[in-house]
C-alpha positions as CSV (number, residue, x, y, z in Angstrom):
1,X,-37.2,-107.7,54.5
2,X,-36.1,-110.1,51.8
3,X,-35.4,-108.5,48.4
4,X,-36.8,-110.9,45.8
5,X,-34.7,-109.2,43.1
6,X,-31.5,-110.2,44.9
7,X,-30.4,-113.4,43.3
8,X,-26.7,-112.8,43.7
9,X,-25.2,-111.3,46.8
10,X,-21.8,-109.8,46.1
11,X,-19.5,-109.3,49.1
12,X,-16.8,-106.6,48.9
13,X,-14.5,-105.8,51.9
14,X,-12.7,-102.5,51.5
15,X,-9.7,-101.0,53.3
16,X,-7.8,-98.0,52.1
17,X,-8.8,-98.8,48.5
18,X,-9.2,-95.3,47.1
19,X,-7.0,-96.0,44.1
20,X,-8.9,-99.1,42.9
21,X,-12.4,-99.4,44.4
22,X,-14.2,-97.2,41.8
23,X,-13.2,-99.7,39.0
24,X,-14.1,-102.7,41.2
25,X,-17.6,-101.3,42.1
26,X,-18.2,-100.3,38.5
27,X,-17.5,-103.8,37.2
28,X,-20.2,-105.2,39.5
29,X,-22.8,-102.6,38.6
30,X,-22.2,-103.2,34.9
31,X,-23.1,-106.9,35.1
32,X,-25.5,-108.0,32.4
33,X,-27.2,-110.1,35.1
34,X,-28.7,-107.3,37.1
35,X,-30.6,-109.1,39.9
36,X,-27.9,-108.5,42.5
37,X,-26.9,-106.6,45.6
38,X,-23.4,-105.4,46.4
39,X,-22.5,-105.4,50.1
40,X,-19.6,-103.1,50.6
41,X,-18.1,-103.3,54.1
42,X,-15.6,-100.5,54.8
43,X,-13.1,-101.9,57.3
44,X,-12.4,-98.5,59.0
45,X,-10.5,-97.0,56.1
46,X,-8.4,-93.9,56.8
47,X,-8.3,-92.6,53.2
48,X,-11.0,-91.5,50.7
49,X,-12.5,-94.9,50.3
50,X,-15.8,-94.0,52.0
51,X,-16.4,-90.9,49.8
52,X,-15.8,-92.9,46.6
53,X,-18.3,-95.6,47.7
54,X,-20.9,-92.9,48.6
55,X,-20.5,-91.3,45.2
56,X,-22.3,-94.2,43.5
57,X,-26.1,-93.6,43.2
58,X,-27.3,-97.2,42.9
59,X,-29.9,-98.7,45.2
60,X,-28.3,-102.2,44.8
61,X,-25.4,-101.0,47.0
62,X,-25.6,-101.8,50.7
63,X,-22.9,-99.9,52.6
64,X,-21.6,-100.6,56.1
65,X,-18.7,-99.2,58.0
66,X,-16.7,-101.0,60.7
67,X,-16.1,-98.9,63.8
68,X,-12.7,-100.6,64.2
69,X,-10.5,-102.5,61.8
70,X,-11.5,-106.1,61.9
71,X,-9.5,-107.6,59.1
72,X,-10.6,-109.1,55.8
73,X,-12.2,-112.4,57.0
74,X,-14.4,-110.8,59.7
75,X,-15.3,-108.0,57.3
76,X,-16.4,-110.5,54.6
77,X,-18.4,-112.3,57.3
78,X,-20.4,-109.2,58.0
79,X,-21.4,-109.1,54.3
80,X,-22.2,-112.9,54.3
81,X,-24.4,-112.4,57.4
82,X,-26.3,-109.6,55.6
83,X,-26.6,-111.3,52.3
84,X,-30.2,-112.3,51.2
85,X,-29.5,-113.7,47.7
86,X,-29.5,-117.4,46.8
87,X,-25.9,-117.2,45.4
88,X,-23.0,-115.6,47.3
89,X,-20.0,-114.3,45.5
90,X,-17.0,-112.2,46.4
91,X,-14.9,-109.4,44.9
92,X,-12.2,-107.5,46.7
93,X,-11.9,-103.7,46.3
94,X,-8.9,-104.0,43.9
95,X,-10.1,-106.7,41.5
96,X,-12.4,-106.5,38.5
97,X,-15.1,-108.6,36.8
98,X,-16.0,-109.1,33.2
99,X,-19.5,-107.8,32.6
100,X,-20.9,-111.3,31.7
101,X,-19.5,-113.1,34.8
102,X,-22.7,-113.4,36.9
103,X,-24.8,-114.2,33.8
104,X,-22.6,-117.1,32.8
105,X,-22.5,-118.4,36.4
106,X,-26.3,-118.2,36.6
107,X,-26.5,-120.5,33.6
108,X,-24.2,-123.0,35.3
109,X,-26.3,-122.8,38.5
110,X,-29.4,-123.5,36.4
111,X,-27.7,-126.6,35.1
112,X,-27.5,-128.0,38.7
113,X,-24.1,-127.0,40.0
114,X,-23.9,-125.6,43.6
115,X,-20.4,-124.1,43.3
116,X,-19.3,-122.2,40.1
117,X,-16.1,-120.4,39.5
118,X,-14.1,-119.4,36.4
119,X,-10.6,-118.9,35.1
120,X,-9.1,-115.5,35.8
121,X,-6.2,-113.3,34.7
122,X,-3.6,-111.8,37.2
123,X,-2.3,-108.3,36.4
124,X,-0.2,-105.6,37.9
125,X,-1.0,-101.9,38.4
126,X,1.2,-101.0,35.4
127,X,-1.2,-103.0,33.2
128,X,1.1,-106.0,32.6
129,X,-1.0,-109.2,32.6
130,X,0.2,-112.7,33.4
131,X,-0.9,-116.1,32.1
132,X,-4.5,-116.9,32.6
133,X,-5.1,-119.1,35.7
134,X,-6.8,-122.2,34.3
135,X,-8.6,-125.0,36.2
136,X,-10.2,-128.1,34.9
137,X,-14.0,-127.9,34.3
138,X,-14.8,-130.1,37.3
139,X,-13.0,-129.6,40.6
140,X,-13.1,-132.1,43.4
141,X,-12.0,-131.9,47.0
142,X,-8.8,-133.8,46.3
143,X,-8.0,-131.4,43.5
144,X,-8.5,-128.5,46.0
145,X,-6.1,-130.1,48.5
146,X,-3.3,-130.0,45.9
147,X,-3.8,-126.2,45.4
148,X,-6.6,-123.6,45.6
149,X,-8.3,-123.9,42.2
150,X,-11.2,-121.5,43.1
151,X,-10.1,-117.9,42.9
152,X,-12.1,-116.1,45.6
153,X,-12.9,-113.3,43.0
154,X,-14.5,-115.9,40.7
155,X,-16.2,-118.3,43.0
156,X,-19.9,-118.3,43.9
157,X,-22.0,-120.8,45.8
158,X,-25.6,-121.7,46.3
159,X,-26.4,-120.7,49.9
160,X,-29.9,-122.2,49.7
161,X,-28.4,-125.7,49.1
162,X,-25.1,-125.5,50.9
163,X,-25.9,-123.0,53.7
164,X,-23.9,-119.9,54.5
165,X,-20.3,-120.6,55.2
166,X,-18.2,-118.0,57.1
167,X,-14.5,-117.3,56.8
168,X,-12.1,-118.1,59.7
169,X,-9.8,-115.4,60.8
170,X,-6.7,-117.4,59.7
171,X,-4.2,-117.3,56.8
172,X,-5.7,-118.4,53.4
173,X,-9.2,-117.7,54.9
174,X,-10.8,-117.9,51.5
175,X,-9.2,-121.3,50.7
176,X,-10.4,-122.8,54.0
177,X,-14.0,-121.6,53.2
178,X,-13.9,-123.1,49.6
179,X,-12.6,-126.4,51.0
180,X,-15.5,-126.5,53.5
181,X,-17.9,-125.8,50.7
182,X,-16.6,-128.3,48.2
183,X,-16.8,-131.0,50.9
184,X,-20.5,-130.2,51.1
185,X,-21.0,-130.1,47.4
186,X,-18.7,-132.9,46.3
187,X,-17.4,-130.9,43.4
188,X,-17.4,-127.5,41.7
189,X,-17.8,-126.3,38.1
190,X,-15.2,-124.0,36.5
191,X,-16.3,-122.0,33.5
192,X,-13.5,-122.3,30.9
193,X,-12.8,-118.7,30.3
194,X,-11.3,-115.8,32.2
195,X,-14.1,-113.8,33.7
196,X,-12.2,-111.8,36.3
197,X,-8.9,-109.9,36.8
198,X,-6.8,-110.3,39.9
199,X,-4.6,-107.4,40.9
200,X,-1.2,-108.5,42.1
201,X,0.2,-106.1,44.7
202,X,3.5,-106.1,46.5
203,X,1.5,-105.2,49.6
204,X,-0.8,-108.2,49.3
205,X,-0.9,-110.6,52.3
206,X,-0.3,-113.5,50.0
207,X,2.8,-111.9,48.6
208,X,4.8,-113.3,51.6
209,X,5.7,-116.7,50.3
210,X,7.2,-118.1,53.5
211,X,4.1,-117.2,55.5
212,X,1.8,-118.7,52.8
213,X,3.8,-122.0,53.1
214,X,3.2,-122.1,56.8
215,X,-0.5,-121.3,56.4
216,X,-0.8,-124.1,53.8
217,X,0.7,-126.7,56.2
218,X,-1.5,-125.6,59.0
219,X,-4.6,-126.1,56.8
220,X,-3.6,-129.7,56.0
221,X,-2.9,-130.6,59.6
222,X,-5.3,-128.4,61.6
223,X,-8.2,-127.6,59.4
224,X,-8.5,-130.7,57.3
225,X,-7.0,-133.1,59.9
226,X,-4.9,-134.9,57.3
227,X,-2.3,-137.4,58.5
228,X,1.4,-136.4,58.5
229,X,2.2,-138.4,55.3
230,X,-1.0,-137.2,53.5
231,X,0.0,-133.7,54.4
232,X,3.4,-134.2,53.0
233,X,2.0,-135.6,49.7
234,X,-0.4,-132.7,49.2
235,X,2.2,-130.2,50.3
236,X,4.5,-131.4,47.5
237,X,1.6,-130.9,45.0
238,X,1.1,-127.4,46.5
239,X,4.8,-126.5,46.1
240,X,4.9,-127.8,42.5
241,X,1.8,-125.8,41.6
242,X,3.2,-122.6,43.3
243,X,6.4,-122.9,41.3
244,X,4.4,-123.3,38.0
245,X,2.3,-120.3,38.9
246,X,5.3,-118.2,39.6
247,X,6.9,-119.3,36.3
248,X,3.8,-118.3,34.5
């Protein structure tokens, strides 16, 4: 049965996130825009993640457990399949939202955009923050080929207009999804303030720079079917952007 109070569907995959998931869930439930459902998919965690999730007494939480570990893309896809809201957004179990994030995105959607993201701030477990990740207010497909300008923890899209888009079980799965979406929408709107906090962990999949480089090249050639020389051009943009991010 469709829940007419569910305007935003928030997808949260969780795997062995006992140290961080309480703060992540709380940041969703504290949103000033309250018409949401939070879909938490536990990817067969072996720590205390399940008990922490179950400690929340909020009817907006929909909780599912994978019988086996499926990985982050397939786990997010379970949430996307279950989602009933018009707008689909994402938050991993170690990242955090500002309380006004969804409210400000709802205003942008009301203004006619079908993809809305925001700037965000990376931080480490020790509390040290890095420079705010900033994008231009309007993001095009060509912009996205140069580097991923839509942080998955900030992005939301209108599934009623664009349809549901699922993530592939490949490296940079979120980037591939946003590329697909922005081709459908032509562009995206980026709110010019930091509305989310991205936790940098040494255990993060994206922390392996050489693997990330290989994934990026495969996206250009296999997913986007760019020519060799176009791939070289955008790959140079990508490397330059990665160096700037690292320096920041």
